C-alpha positions as CSV (number, residue, x, y, z in Angstrom):
1,X,-38.6,9.7,-12.3
2,X,-41.5,8.4,-10.9
3,X,-39.2,4.8,-10.4
4,X,-37.8,1.9,-11.8
5,X,-41.0,-0.3,-12.4
6,X,-44.0,1.5,-10.7
7,X,-45.4,1.7,-13.9
8,X,-45.8,5.4,-14.1
9,X,-45.5,7.5,-17.3
10,X,-41.9,8.7,-16.8
11,X,-41.3,4.5,-15.6
12,X,-37.4,4.0,-16.5
13,X,-36.8,0.3,-18.0
14,X,-34.5,-1.5,-15.8
15,X,-31.7,-1.6,-18.6
16,X,-32.1,2.9,-18.8
17,X,-31.7,2.7,-14.9
18,X,-28.8,0.3,-15.3
19,X,-27.0,2.2,-17.3
20,X,-27.6,5.9,-15.7
21,X,-26.2,3.7,-12.5
22,X,-23.5,3.0,-14.1
23,X,-22.2,6.3,-15.5
24,X,-22.7,8.0,-11.9
25,X,-20.7,5.0,-10.5
26,X,-18.1,6.0,-13.4
27,X,-18.0,9.5,-12.5
28,X,-17.5,8.2,-8.8
29,X,-21.0,9.8,-7.7
30,X,-21.8,7.0,-5.2
31,X,-24.7,8.5,-3.6
32,X,-26.4,8.1,-6.6
33,X,-25.2,5.1,-7.8
34,X,-25.7,2.9,-4.9
35,X,-30.0,4.4,-4.9
36,X,-30.1,3.2,-8.2
37,X,-28.3,-0.3,-7.9
38,X,-31.1,-0.6,-4.7
39,X,-33.3,0.8,-6.5
40,X,-33.0,-1.8,-9.2
41,X,-32.4,-4.9,-7.1
42,X,-35.5,-4.3,-4.9
43,X,-37.5,-4.2,-8.7
44,X,-35.3,-6.9,-9.8
45,X,-33.8,-8.6,-7.0
46,X,-32.4,-11.1,-9.9
47,X,-30.5,-8.7,-12.1
48,X,-27.0,-10.3,-12.4
49,X,-25.5,-7.7,-13.8
50,X,-27.0,-5.2,-11.5
51,X,-25.9,-7.2,-8.2
52,X,-21.8,-7.5,-10.1
53,X,-22.0,-3.4,-10.4
54,X,-23.3,-3.3,-7.5
55,X,-20.9,-5.5,-6.1
56,X,-18.2,-3.6,-7.6
57,X,-19.1,-0.3,-6.2
58,X,-19.0,-2.1,-2.7
59,X,-15.3,-3.3,-3.4
60,X,-14.5,0.3,-4.3
61,X,-15.8,1.7,-1.0
62,X,-14.2,-0.9,1.4
63,X,-17.2,-3.0,2.1
64,X,-15.6,-6.1,0.3
65,X,-17.6,-8.8,2.7
66,X,-20.8,-7.6,1.2
67,X,-18.9,-7.3,-2.6
68,X,-18.5,-11.2,-2.3
69,X,-21.9,-11.5,-1.4
70,X,-23.5,-9.8,-4.3
71,X,-20.8,-10.9,-6.9
72,X,-21.1,-14.8,-5.8
73,X,-24.9,-14.4,-6.2
74,X,-24.3,-12.8,-9.6
75,X,-22.7,-15.8,-10.9
76,X,-25.6,-18.2,-9.8
77,X,-27.0,-16.9,-11.7
78,X,-25.3,-15.9,-15.0
79,X,-22.1,-18.4,-13.9
80,X,-20.8,-17.5,-17.6
81,X,-19.1,-14.2,-17.3
82,X,-15.7,-14.1,-16.9
83,X,-15.8,-10.1,-15.9
84,X,-17.3,-11.4,-12.6
85,X,-15.4,-14.1,-11.9
86,X,-11.8,-11.5,-12.3
87,X,-14.0,-9.0,-10.0
88,X,-15.2,-11.8,-7.6
89,X,-10.9,-12.4,-7.4
90,X,-10.0,-9.0,-7.0
91,X,-12.1,-8.7,-3.6
92,X,-11.0,-12.0,-2.3
93,X,-7.1,-10.9,-2.8
94,X,-7.8,-7.7,-1.1
95,X,-9.8,-9.8,1.5
96,X,-5.6,-11.7,1.6
97,X,-7.2,-15.1,0.3
98,X,-5.1,-15.1,-2.8
99,X,-5.8,-18.8,-2.6
100,X,-9.8,-17.9,-3.5
101,X,-8.5,-15.1,-6.2
102,X,-6.4,-17.8,-7.9
103,X,-9.4,-19.8,-8.2
104,X,-11.6,-17.4,-8.8
105,X,-9.2,-16.1,-11.9
106,X,-8.7,-19.7,-13.1
107,X,-12.5,-19.6,-13.7
108,X,-12.5,-17.2,-15.6
109,X,-9.6,-18.4,-17.7
110,X,-11.5,-21.6,-18.1
111,X,-14.6,-19.5,-19.7
112,X,-12.9,-17.3,-22.0
113,X,-9.2,-18.8,-22.7
114,X,-8.1,-15.5,-24.4
115,X,-8.7,-13.8,-21.3
116,X,-5.3,-11.6,-20.5
117,X,-6.6,-9.2,-17.0
118,X,-7.5,-12.6,-15.5
119,X,-3.5,-14.3,-16.4
120,X,-2.5,-11.3,-15.1
121,X,-4.0,-11.2,-11.8
122,X,-3.6,-14.6,-11.5
123,X,0.0,-14.6,-11.9
124,X,0.2,-11.6,-9.0
125,X,-1.7,-14.1,-6.7
126,X,1.0,-16.6,-7.5
127,X,3.4,-14.3,-6.4
128,X,1.6,-13.6,-3.6
129,X,1.6,-17.3,-2.4
130,X,5.0,-17.9,-3.3
131,X,4.7,-19.8,-6.3
132,X,6.9,-17.6,-8.3
133,X,7.6,-20.0,-11.2
134,X,4.2,-20.6,-11.6
135,X,3.7,-16.6,-11.7
136,X,6.6,-16.5,-14.5
137,X,4.5,-19.7,-16.7
138,X,1.1,-17.5,-16.6
139,X,3.0,-13.7,-17.3
140,X,4.6,-15.4,-20.4
141,X,1.1,-17.2,-21.3
142,X,-0.4,-14.0,-21.2
143,X,2.1,-12.3,-23.1
144,X,2.2,-14.6,-25.9
145,X,-1.7,-13.7,-26.0
146,X,-0.9,-10.2,-26.3
147,X,2.4,-8.5,-26.5
148,X,1.1,-5.2,-25.8
149,X,-0.2,-5.2,-22.4
150,X,1.8,-2.8,-20.0
151,X,1.0,-4.2,-16.8
152,X,2.7,-7.8,-17.4
153,X,5.4,-6.4,-18.6
154,X,5.7,-4.9,-15.5
155,X,4.5,-7.3,-13.0
156,X,6.9,-10.1,-15.0
157,X,9.6,-7.3,-14.2
158,X,8.7,-6.5,-10.8
159,X,8.7,-10.8,-10.7
160,X,12.3,-10.7,-11.9
161,X,13.6,-8.1,-9.9
162,X,12.5,-9.9,-6.4
163,X,14.9,-13.1,-8.0
164,X,17.6,-11.2,-8.6
165,X,17.2,-10.9,-12.3
166,X,17.7,-7.3,-12.9
167,X,18.8,-7.5,-16.0
168,X,16.0,-9.3,-17.1
169,X,13.6,-7.4,-15.1
170,X,15.1,-4.0,-17.2
171,X,14.3,-5.5,-20.5
172,X,10.7,-6.3,-19.4
173,X,10.3,-2.4,-17.7
174,X,11.7,-1.4,-21.3
175,X,9.4,-2.8,-22.8
176,X,6.3,-1.5,-20.7
177,X,8.0,1.7,-21.5
178,X,7.8,1.5,-24.7
179,X,4.5,1.0,-25.0
180,X,2.8,3.7,-22.7
181,X,6.3,6.3,-22.9
182,X,4.7,8.6,-20.1
183,X,3.6,5.7,-17.7
184,X,4.9,7.0,-14.1
185,X,4.6,3.6,-12.9
186,X,6.8,2.3,-15.1
187,X,9.3,4.7,-15.4
188,X,9.2,4.1,-11.4
189,X,10.1,0.1,-12.2
190,X,12.9,0.8,-14.6
191,X,14.2,3.9,-11.6
192,X,14.8,1.1,-9.4
193,X,15.6,-1.7,-11.5
194,X,18.8,0.3,-12.9
195,X,19.7,2.0,-9.3
196,X,19.9,-2.0,-7.9
197,X,22.9,-2.0,-11.0
198,X,24.5,0.5,-9.9
199,X,23.3,2.1,-13.7
200,X,22.7,5.8,-12.0
201,X,23.2,7.3,-15.8
202,X,20.6,4.9,-17.1
203,X,18.5,5.7,-14.2
204,X,18.9,9.4,-14.3
205,X,18.2,9.5,-18.4
206,X,14.7,8.6,-17.3
207,X,13.8,10.7,-14.6
208,X,15.2,13.5,-16.9
209,X,12.5,12.4,-19.3
210,X,9.7,12.2,-16.4
211,X,10.6,15.7,-15.4
212,X,10.4,17.0,-18.4
213,X,7.0,15.3,-18.8
214,X,5.8,16.3,-15.5
215,X,8.1,18.8,-13.7
216,X,6.0,19.0,-10.5
217,X,5.6,14.9,-10.2
218,X,6.8,14.3,-6.4
219,X,8.0,11.0,-7.0
220,X,10.5,11.8,-9.9
221,X,11.9,14.9,-7.9
222,X,12.6,12.9,-4.9
223,X,14.3,9.9,-6.8
224,X,16.6,12.1,-8.7
225,X,17.8,13.6,-5.8
226,X,18.2,10.7,-4.1
227,X,20.3,9.1,-6.9
228,X,21.8,12.6,-8.8
229,X,22.7,13.5,-4.7
230,X,21.2,17.4,-5.9
231,X,19.2,19.4,-3.7
232,X,18.8,16.8,-1.6
233,X,15.7,17.2,1.1
234,X,15.7,16.7,4.6
235,X,12.9,14.1,4.5
236,X,10.6,13.0,2.0
237,X,7.6,15.7,0.6
238,X,4.0,15.4,2.4
239,X,3.5,14.7,-1.8
240,X,5.6,12.0,-2.2
241,X,5.1,9.8,0.5
242,X,1.3,10.1,-0.2
243,X,1.5,9.0,-3.5
244,X,3.9,6.3,-2.8
245,X,1.6,4.7,0.1
246,X,-2.0,5.7,-2.1
247,X,-0.8,4.1,-5.3
248,X,-0.2,0.6,-3.7
249,X,-2.0,1.0,-0.8
250,X,-4.5,-2.0,-2.0
251,X,-1.7,-4.6,-2.1
252,X,0.4,-3.3,-0.1
253,X,-0.1,-6.0,2.7
254,X,0.7,-8.5,-0.2
255,X,3.8,-7.2,-1.0
256,X,5.4,-6.7,2.5
257,X,4.6,-10.4,2.7
258,X,6.9,-11.1,0.0
259,X,10.0,-8.8,1.2
260,X,9.7,-10.9,4.7
261,X,8.7,-7.9,6.6
262,X,9.6,-8.4,9.9
263,X,9.3,-4.0,10.9
264,X,5.7,-4.1,12.9
265,X,6.6,-7.8,14.8
266,X,10.1,-6.3,16.2
267,X,8.4,-3.3,16.8
268,X,5.2,-4.9,18.7
269,X,7.9,-7.4,20.6
270,X,10.1,-4.3,21.9
271,X,6.5,-3.4,23.1
272,X,5.9,-6.3,24.9
273,X,9.2,-6.1,26.6
274,X,9.1,-2.7,27.7
275,X,5.6,-2.8,29.0
276,X,4.5,-6.0,29.9
277,X,0.9,-7.9,30.0
278,X,-2.3,-5.6,30.7
279,X,-0.8,-1.8,30.7
280,X,-3.2,0.9,30.1
281,X,-2.3,3.0,27.7
282,X,-3.2,6.0,25.0
283,X,-1.2,4.6,22.2
284,X,-0.4,6.3,18.9
285,X,0.5,4.7,15.7
286,X,2.9,7.3,13.8
287,X,2.4,6.8,10.4
288,X,0.0,3.4,10.9
289,X,-0.3,2.5,7.4
290,X,-2.8,0.0,6.9
291,X,-2.6,-0.4,10.6
292,X,-0.2,-4.2,10.4
293,X,0.7,-2.6,14.0
294,X,-2.6,-2.3,15.3
295,X,-4.0,-5.9,16.7
296,X,-0.4,-6.0,18.7
297,X,-0.9,-2.9,20.0
298,X,-4.3,-3.0,20.9
299,X,-3.4,-4.9,23.9
300,X,-1.6,-2.4,25.4
301,X,-4.1,0.5,24.9
302,X,-7.0,2.1,26.5
303,X,-7.2,4.0,23.8
304,X,-5.3,3.4,20.2
305,X,-4.9,6.1,17.7
306,X,-3.3,6.4,13.6
307,X,-1.9,8.6,12.0
308,X,-0.6,8.7,8.3
309,X,-0.5,10.5,5.2
310,X,-2.4,8.2,3.2
311,X,-6.1,8.2,2.9
312,X,-6.6,4.7,1.3
313,X,-3.7,3.1,3.5
314,X,-6.0,4.5,6.4
315,X,-8.9,3.2,4.4
316,X,-7.0,-0.2,5.1
317,X,-6.4,0.3,8.5
318,X,-9.8,1.1,9.0
319,X,-10.9,-2.2,8.1
320,X,-8.9,-3.9,10.7
321,X,-11.9,-2.5,13.4
322,X,-8.7,-2.1,16.0
323,X,-8.2,1.9,16.3
324,X,-10.4,3.9,18.2
325,X,-9.5,7.1,15.9
326,X,-7.7,7.5,12.5
327,X,-6.1,10.6,11.6
328,X,-4.5,11.8,8.2
329,X,-1.4,14.3,8.3
330,X,2.4,14.4,8.6
331,X,3.5,12.7,12.2
332,X,5.2,15.3,12.9
333,X,2.8,17.9,13.1
334,X,0.2,15.5,14.8
335,X,2.8,15.1,17.6
336,X,3.5,18.8,17.8
337,X,-0.5,19.8,17.9
338,X,-0.8,17.5,20.9
339,X,1.7,18.0,24.1
340,X,2.0,15.4,26.6
341,X,-1.1,13.5,24.8
342,X,0.3,9.7,24.8
343,X,1.7,7.3,26.9
344,X,3.3,5.8,24.1
345,X,4.3,6.8,20.5
346,X,5.1,3.8,17.7
347,X,7.0,4.0,14.4
348,X,7.5,0.9,12.6
349,X,9.2,1.7,9.0
350,X,8.2,5.4,8.7
351,X,11.4,7.0,10.0
352,X,13.1,5.8,6.6
353,X,11.1,8.9,4.9
354,X,13.3,11.5,7.1
355,X,16.7,12.2,7.4
356,X,17.1,14.6,10.5
357,X,15.8,12.9,13.1
358,X,16.0,15.5,15.4
359,X,12.9,17.5,14.7
360,X,10.5,14.5,14.8
361,X,12.5,13.2,18.3
362,X,11.3,16.7,20.2
363,X,7.8,16.4,18.6
364,X,7.3,12.7,19.8
365,X,8.7,14.1,23.2
366,X,6.3,17.0,23.5
367,X,3.6,14.4,22.8
368,X,4.9,12.3,25.7
369,X,3.9,12.5,29.1
370,X,6.6,12.4,31.8
371,X,7.5,8.8,31.3
372,X,6.5,7.7,28.2
373,X,8.1,5.7,25.4
374,X,9.0,6.2,21.8
375,X,10.0,2.9,20.3
376,X,10.4,2.7,16.6
377,X,12.7,1.5,13.9
378,X,15.2,3.0,11.5
379,X,17.1,1.5,8.8
380,X,20.9,1.1,9.9
381,X,23.6,3.2,8.1
382,X,27.1,1.8,8.2
383,X,28.3,6.3,8.1
384,X,28.4,8.0,10.6
385,X,24.8,10.2,10.1
386,X,22.0,9.5,8.0
387,X,22.3,9.2,4.2
388,X,19.8,9.5,1.3
389,X,19.6,6.0,-0.6
390,X,18.8,5.7,-4.3
391,X,16.0,3.8,-3.5
392,X,14.4,6.9,-2.0
393,X,14.7,5.6,1.6
394,X,16.4,6.8,4.5
395,X,18.9,5.2,6.6
396,X,20.6,6.5,10.0
397,X,23.6,5.4,12.1
398,X,23.3,4.4,15.9
399,X,25.1,6.7,17.4
400,X,23.7,9.7,15.3
401,X,20.0,8.0,16.5
402,X,20.9,7.8,20.4
403,X,22.1,11.6,20.1
404,X,19.0,13.0,18.4
405,X,17.0,10.7,21.2
406,X,19.3,12.5,24.0
407,X,19.0,16.2,22.5
408,X,15.2,15.9,23.0
409,X,15.5,14.8,26.0
410,X,14.9,11.1,25.8
411,X,16.9,8.1,27.6
412,X,18.1,5.0,25.3
413,X,16.6,1.5,26.9
414,X,17.0,-0.5,24.6
415,X,18.3,-0.9,20.4
416,X,18.0,-3.9,18.7
417,X,20.1,-4.5,15.5
418,X,17.7,-6.6,13.1
419,X,16.7,-7.5,9.1
420,X,13.6,-4.9,9.2
421,X,12.9,-7.5,5.6
422,X,14.9,-8.7,2.8
423,X,15.2,-7.0,-0.6
424,X,16.5,-8.9,-4.1
425,X,17.7,-11.7,-1.7
426,X,19.6,-9.3,1.0
427,X,18.8,-8.3,4.4
428,X,17.9,-4.6,4.6
429,X,19.1,-4.1,8.1
430,X,18.1,-1.9,10.8
431,X,18.0,-0.7,14.3
432,X,14.7,-1.7,16.6
433,X,14.5,1.8,19.5
434,X,13.2,2.0,22.6
435,X,13.4,5.1,24.4
436,X,11.6,6.3,27.4
437,X,11.5,10.0,28.1
438,X,12.3,11.6,31.5
């Protein structure tokens, strides 16, 4: 290829080049797609379609602010393209600006009143802004326009479940499953709704169908064990945790805001109380997720390291810019491979995917220097040890946690009983623990 617009005998037209770029984009060949978009825009800086598609590529490769600039420019040139407004809204949503996302989705609907995807996304943004009645109205408008849109039924179901309207949520997810019977996301939502109403037989029926279709699915395997009580694992598998968090990394922070999620701030407060201002520590954020603890930990850290199983969550954490290093991996192995490497190990809302805590406590002790601290949260159990619940998370009794810490050589400094978040209108009770290695 002599080039785009070069005048050579093998010259591609702009439309030809854009089609090749779009094919590479769909095939996730980012270097080729990006190079072609750049060349097209060098030849035609006001090519609206190339600006829009390149903006989408930048969004998909974790460069959202550049994406906003290009998509906005494409809209200036072609303001009547509803898809550009929808994609601009999607970028704003990931930038934690649901207010601007709502504006973009509304513009798309004004341009194309029958636009379903814009309404679906608008409902999600309205829910994030705690406007559930408006979100429900938007979802029902979309359903009136197209009763065959699975995502809208699922999002309506999740909204209803969050309000405690579980039977209505079950009906919505059941309709979504009729539309796409093997969809794993819908199956998970329906299992969760049945578990919330303690209709465990119905949940298990969905899980058996799921396992029949995909025997190796880690979510189906884990939830079947959690609800049936059979072959309960000592901890959630790496595959389950990675799949769970990869699946909603893009909207994780928004979802947690809806749950009044407090674990990161509670753990950060415990670190502040233990170390005070001006600490100069090497810190590990174990199970860092999207990095919600990162900004608070940065204030205490000479070096701040994060580890997580989910690559997509790490991509979000990287955007916060407060970690010196981010590593993909399982936290116990990470700890075990780094003897006496840290002054502080923090784990917010991660040990709920572990049953026995002795191994992770021993690993944390080994990775800490003498006098180092382990600060973490767990969901609180009313029993004597630990339990795996139908929602797939483990809870731990205070006495059990303290025994595991003592066995690993820790002294317990503080244990606080706290509400970690809200689920379906009820507080999830937890423990926030500060322990010191001897």
